[in-house]
N, C-alpha and C positions, 0 to 999 in steps of 0.2 A: 847704381841707384836700385833700391829695393823695389821689387815688383808689387803692384797694388792688387793683391788678391788675398784670399783668406790664409795663405801660408804665413803672412805677417802676423796674424793673430795666433796661429798655431805656434809660432816661435815664442810669443809671449807666454803662452800657457805651458809650453814644454819646459820652461825654466822653473816652474813652480808646481810642485806635485799637487797642491791643493787649489789650483787655479781654475777649477771648473765653474766657479762663480765670478763673473766679470761685472764690474761696475764702470760705466763710461761717464766721464765728466763731459757733459753735453751743454755747450754754450749756445749752440745753434749756428755758430760760424762755420765757414768752409771746412776747416780742419777737423772739428769734432763731428761735423755731419758725415764726412767720409769715414771717420773711425767708427761711428755708430753703425753705419751701413755695412762695413766689413765685419763687425762683430755679429750683426744680425744674420748675415749670410753664413758666417761660420757656425752659429748656433743652429741654423737650419740643417747644415751638413753634419752637425754633432749634437743630437738631441739631448745628450747628458749635460751639455753646457748651458748654464743659466746666464742671461744677460739682462741687466737693468741699467737705467740711466739716472743721473742726478743733474739737475739744472740749478745753478746758483744765480739768484737774482740780486745783483749788487745795488739795485735802486739808484743808480747814478744817471740814468737817462730817462727822458720822458717816454721813451719807447720800451722801457724795461718790461712792463707788463705784457706788451704785444709780443716781445721776444719770448717771454715765458710761455704764452699761449701757443706760439708757433712750435716751440720745442715739445710741449705736451701733446699737441695734435700730431706732430710728426712721429713721436715715439708710439703713440697709440696706433697710428696707421701701420707701423712696423710690427705691432703686436708686442711692444716692449713696455714693461712697467717703468714709470718715471716718477721721481720725487723731486718737487721744487721747493727751494727754501729761500727766504729772504734774509739777507745779511745787512748789517749796518757797517758802512765803511767810514771810519774815523780817520781823517787825514792827520798823519804825524809828521815828524821831522823828515822821514824818508819819502814823503809824497804820497799821492793818491794810488799810483800803480802798486807800490809796496803794501799799502794799507788794504787794498782790494785783494791782493794775493794772500795776505795773512788771514783776512776774513774768509776767503774761499777755502783755504786749507783747514781752518778751524771748523768750518761746516762739514767738510769731508771727514774730519776726525769723528764727528758725532754720527755721521750717516752711513759710513762704510763699516760693515760688520767684520768680525774676526773671520779669517778664512777667505774673505773676498779680495780680489785683485783689482785695484783701481787703475784704470787705463786713462791716460791723458794724451791729448792730440798734438803735443809739441812736435814741430817738424824741423827740417834742416835749416830753414831760414831763421826760425826762432833761435836755434843754437848759434848761428852766426851773429845774430843781434846780441845775444847774451854774452858771447865772447867779447864783442866790441865794448859793450857796457862795462864789463868787468876790467877790460884792459884800460879803459879810461879812468877807472877807480884805482888803478895801480895794483890789481890783484896779482898774487903769485900763482904757481901751478895748481893749487887747490881750487882757486876761483876760476882759472882759465880752462879747467877741464869742462866747464860748462855744465849743462844738465846731463845727468847720467841716464842711460836707458832704463836701468832698474835702480830704484833707491828706496830707502826706508825713512819715513818721517813719523817718528813716534810709533804709534800702532799701525800706521798706514804702509802697506806694501804697494809701491807705485811702479808701473811700467809704461814706457813711452814707445809704442811700436812704430811710430812714424818718424822717429828722430833722424833717420837716414833718407827721408823722402823730401824733395823740394816742394815748395808751395805751388809751383807751376804744375808739377806732376799731380798733386792733389786736385787742382782745378780741372785738369784734363780728365781725371778719373770721374770727378763729380758730374761734369757735363756729359760724359759718355754714358752714365747710368741714369741721368735725369734727376739728379738731386737738386733740392732747393736749399738755400742757406741764407743767413742774416748777414748783412753788411753793417757793421757797427760804425756810425758816423764819427764816433770819437777816435777811431783808428786813423783818421785824417788829421787830427789835431797835432801839429808839430811842436806844441809846448811840451808834449811828453817825449822823453828821451828815446824810447823805443820807436815811436812813430817817426821821429826825426831821422833815426838811423835807417828805418825801413824805407822811407820815401826819398830822402835826400842823399844819404851816404852810401848805402849798399848798392843802389843802382849804378852809381858812378864807379864803385869798385868792380862791379860785374862788367861794366862797359870797358873798363881798362884791362881787367883780368877776368875773362869769362868763367874760369874755374874758381872764382873767389869763394863762393859759398861752400862748395865742396871742400876746398882747401882749408877754410876756417874750421869746418867740422872735423877734418882730419887732425888739425892742430889741437883742437879740444880733446880728441881721443888720445893723442900722444901725450898731452899734459896729464890726462887720466892715468896713463901708464906710469909716468913719472911720479905721480902721487902714490900709486901702489908701491913703488920701490921706496919712496920716502917713508911710508907707513911701515913697511917691513923693517927698515933700518931703525926707525923710532921704537918699534916693538922690541927689537933685539937690544937696543940700549936700555929700554925701560925694564926688561927682565933682569938686568943687572943693577939698576939704579933706583928701583922703587920698592916699597914694602907692600904688604897685602892690601892696604887701603889706597894704593897708587899715589902715595906721597913720594916726592922726589928727594933722594939723598943729595944734599947740596954740594958737599965738598968734591966728591968724585965727578958730579955732573959739571962742575966748573972747569974740569980738565978737558972737556970736549971743546971742539972748535965752536966759534960763535954760531955758524950756520947749523951745525949739528945740534947744538943746544936749543936753538930756536925751533928746530924740527921736533925735538923731544917735548918742548913746552907746548907746541901746537897740538901734538898727539895727545898729551895728558889732559889738556883743557877740553878737547873733544871727548875724551874717554869719560870725563866727569860731566858730560852733557851741558857744558857751558858755551856761551857764544865766544867765537874767536876774537881776540882783541886786535888792535892795529899794531903795526910794526913798532910804533913809538912806545906803546904800552908793553910790548914784549921786552923792549930795551929797559924799561923801568923795572920790570920784574927781575931782570938779571942784575942791573946796577944798584937798585935801591933795596931790594929784598934779599936776593941770594948773596950779594956781597956785603951785606950789613953784618955788624958784629953779632956774636951769638946771643948776647944779652938784650939786644935790640928787639923791638916788636914792630917792624915796618909793615906797611899795608899798601897794596896797590889795588884799586877798584876800577872796574869798567862795567858795562851794561849787565847788571844783575849778578856780577861775579866779583870775587876778590881772591887775592893770593896773600898768604901769610907764611912766616917761618916759625918753627918750634922744634927745639932739640935736634937741630941739624937737618930737618926735613922741610920741604916746601909743601904747603897745603893748598889745594885748589877747592874753593868753597863758593856756594851760592851766597849772595850778600844776605847777612842776617838782618831781620827787621829791627827797629829800635826796641830796646828792652822795655816791654810793657806787660808785666805779669798780670794774669787774671786774679780777681778777688775770689779766692777759693774758701768756701765754708769749711769748718772742721770736718775731717773725714772719718765717717763711722762705717760706711759701706765699702768693704774691701773686695767686693765682687765686680766692681765696675771701674772703668778707666776714669782718671781725673784729668780734665783739661786744664792746663796751666796757662793757656794763651798761646797765640801763634808764634810769639817771640821766645817762648820757653819750651813748649812741647807738651808732654803728658806723662802721668804716672800710670803704670800698669801693675796690677797685682796678679801675677801668674806664677804658678809653682815652678821653682827651678830657675827663675829669671831675676837677675839682679842680686839683691842682698836679702838675707833672711833675719827678720826681727822676731824676738820672743813675744808672742801674744800675751803670755802670762805676765811678762814685765810691764805691759801697758795697763794691766788691771782694768781693762774695759774702757779706758779713757780714749777720747778721739785723738787723731793726729792733726797737727796744724802745719801748714806750709809757710816757710819763711825763706829768706835769702841772706847771703853773707853780710856781716857787718864788720866794721873796722876792729881789729885786734881781738876777734872772737877766738877763744881757745876751746879745744875739744880733746876728747880721749878716745880714739878708735879702739875697739876691742883688742886687748893684748899689746897696745902701744902706749907710750908715755904721753903726757899732756903737752900739747904744743899749739901754736896758732893754726887756725884753719887754712890759712894761705900756705903754710908749710906742708900740710897734708895734701892739699891740692897738687902741690909740686911733686910730692912723693908718689901720688897716685897718677901722675902724668896727665892731669886734666888740662886741656888746652887753655891758655890764658883767656881767649875770647869767649869761653864758655863759663868761666868761674863766677861771674855775676849772675848767670842764669841757672846755675846748679841749684835745684830745689833742696831745701833742708827740712827734715821732718822733726817736729817737736811734740813732746807729750808734756803739757803744762809749759814750764820754762826750761825743760831739759831737752838738749839735742839728742834725738834718737838715732838718726841716720842721715847720711848723704846718699840717697838711692843710687845704686850702681857702683859706689866707691867703698863705703864702710858703714858699719853699725857701731854705735858708741858702746863703751864698756858698760856692762850691766843690762844692756838691751839685746845682746847677741843671742841667737837661738842655739840651744844644745838639746840633745835628746831627752834630757831630764827636765826640761822646762816647757812641757806642753807642745802646742802646735806652732809651727813657724808661720810668719807672715812674710811672704815674698813680695818685694817691691823693686821696681826698676824705673829708671828715667829714660823715656824715649825723647831724644834731643830734637830740637826744631830742625826742619828739613834744611840741609845745606847743599 
């Protein structure tokens, strides 16, 4: 069991060269009260270290404002700057606990500055409860590794110094130094899964197996080691099976064992910053998308994500919004970006980016934005006349982007498909005045 002294904070900082600015997530409960006290003591011993606190008021209890006042008064008594913020917790399908956690982290995202290290007071009992919750959900090694001592959540660098310390040890320390803390009455409500485990299940496990909490923490750590090995194997496989955009080459990937292929898919889904799907959805990706015929355009979707295949590769994408282009007036100002709507993206006019149009060929006329129509024919510079669909295929534009590809017209003449081609007669050459560079920035995927 880790000793409760400032060495535990020193350990947190020593892992991060820019960790001289510490931010404590301070709820006012026992665990965060101990963490704040240890950080204050450490800052007294190391004047170069700055410590401040953030209190998140979830507004879920009639006592919420009293708790906020307690935290603010305690921090000021310690000589610590504290920021309090109210958040709105909107209960979703995952319940109040998950909604509160999401709201809390969103607030931290806005309030923790670059270069600051966020310290959270999760302890060994929390880890055991997390492990049991995820076990009940059927999680694999990735979920069963529990909370990591150090983790990254978007721009947040998070460290949990107390993860190896039991709640009993925290309470013993708090009483020995005379700390006061808040007891949240909602922690007694057994309707919440974590409270049910904390009050009904974990005590029975400890009574039967006194080392249960410590053993579960060790199991989580060992699962974490397994995850590291699985990630190393997945990276090794992906180095051979992906292109620069981290799209998966389907045919050789299907030669892997099912377990190894699932491992690769999970790794790539996370690499694209998408939420991990269920085991059932992973199976659909393999059976319905990867094993589909080359000419097919299968699609598997899950929470904000989708997987498609194209030209022998598997693409991992954020779900595109419904195609709703903005009404764009004729373009006369080529010094500004043109917003085409969230489902389409934008046009940028930046030297050397995209395709170059001859400004002389435009004869001072504005450009208009349109989108593809059935059986539209065009003549890219230096190419024969053919259907636009043919040229989309030749230029390897993904099928799910073809309706969204902006087309620039001068009058009724197609001038360019930005980023792909310029039509014959409108291409820039040195003898035709100044070029107009235009590119299409696709919607975020």
